[in-house]
C-alpha positions, 0 to 999 in steps of 0.5 A: 488456438495458438495464434491467440495472444498470451494472457497477461495483466492489463497496463492498468494492473501491471502499473498498480502492481509495480507502483504499490510496493513504493506506496506502501513503503511511503506509507510505512515510513510516514507511520514511523514519523508519526509514532516517532512524534507520539512518543516525543513527550514535547509533541504531547505538550501541544493541543489535544487537536494535534494528537487527534489528527495524528491519531486519524491520520495513522489509522487512515494510513493503516487502512490504506496499507491494508487496502494496498497490500490486498490489491497487491497481493491480488494482482500478484496472484493474477500474474502468477496464474497468467504466467502458469497459463501460458507455460 
């Protein structure tokens, strides 16, 4: 079986492994900006609808970060297992 191709991540999985850290970082930067806005007293003088909307965006971003981090971790583990199998 030495003529088999070495196992590796699919193109899609490798692409995700490459882009997920940047996507996570972008969400974290957005979260920092939203937290800054919420900390600004002038922001609280605006209508409650904007505050509620921002809180919802932050909750969605937190969930998205968690999902992307879990996905990245699984892909990284797969990559490491495949590399070990080739060794």
